N, C-alpha and C positions, 0 to 999 in steps of 0.2 A: 813074399820074396821082394827084396829091394829092387827097385827099377820097374817092377811090374805093377800095373794098376791093381788096387785093392777094392773089392766089391763093397766093403763097408766103410770106405774112406770118403768123407764129404768133399775133400779137395780133389780127389781123383774124379769124383762125379762132376765137379765144376769143370775140370779140364776136359772131360768128355762131352760136356754140354747137357748132361742129365739134370744138373741143378743150375739154375740161372744165377748169374752174378753180374755186378756192374764192373765190367772189365775196362780198365783204363790204358793198359799196355799189354802187348803180347809179342813174344819172339818165338823162334822155333823151339826154344828150350825152357822158356819161362812164361808165367802168366801173372799179371798184376791186377788186383781188383779191390774194391772198397769193402772194408770190414762191415758186417751187418750189425755189429755191436761196437760202434766207434768209441774210443777212449779219449779222443782229441778231435778238433775240427777236421783235420785230415788224418785218417787212419786207413792205410792201405796194407794189403798183404801181397807179398811177392813170393811165388812158389815155383818150384821146378815142375815141369810137366811130367816128369818121371817120379815115381813114388820112392821115397826114402823116409823112414820113420821120424828122423830128426836131423838137425843141422850137423851133428857130429858124424852120423852115418853118411850123409850126403858128402861132406868134406872128405871123408876117408875113401869113398867109392868114386866120386866124380868131382874132384876139386875145381875143375874148370867151370862146372855148372854152379858150384857154391860161389865162386868169384863172380859169375854173371848175375847172381841174385843181388850182390852188392852194387854192381854197376846199374842194374835195372832199378834198384831202390833209389839210388841217387837221381837217376833220370826221371823217375815218377815223382819224386819230391820236387824237382825243378819244374816239371810239367804243371804241378799244382801251385806253383809260385812260392815254394818254401825256400828260404835261404838257410834256415836252421831247422833241424829235425832230429829225431831220435830213431835209431834202428835197434830192434830187439829180436834176438833169437831165444826162444824158450826151449830148452832141451830136457825133457823128462817131466813127469807129472809133478814132482816136488818143486820144479822151477816154474810151474804154471802152464806147462804145455797141455792143451786140451784137445787139439787135433794132431794126430800122430802122422803127419806128412810134413816134411821140412818146410819151413816158411820163415820169412822175416817180416816183422811189423815195421811200418814206416809211420811215425807219429809226428804231427806238427800242427802249426796254425795257432798256437798259444804258447806262452812260456811254460817250459817243462822243467821247472826247477825243483819240484818235489819228487820224492820217490827214490828208488835205488839209483846209484851212479855207477 
C-alpha cells in the first residue's frame, strides 16, 4: 500500500535504520544518502520517508513531498560543492528503476555530457 513501509523494500529499511546508509541530509519527510554503486564522483539518492513505488505515484498522491525531493536534491548538491548536476527519476523497470520506492538520483562531480538528455 502506498505510504506504508514495505517489508521487502530496501529504501524502507534504510529509513527505519534496519539497513545502514551514509546519510548526508534528512528532513521530517526526506532522506538523502550516498549511492552504494556510484555512477559519478557524487551520486546521491533523495527519497521520501513514506513508501510510494515510483515518482509518478508519489507526485499523484503527495505532490508537496515530490517537490521537497527536488528542493533537497538541490541542497544536497550544493552541500557537496556542485554547481552543475543531473537529477534523474527512473519510473518503471523499462526506464531502469531497480528499487521500487520513489527516489531521485543526484549526479555530479564530472562532466555529464554523454547519455540521455
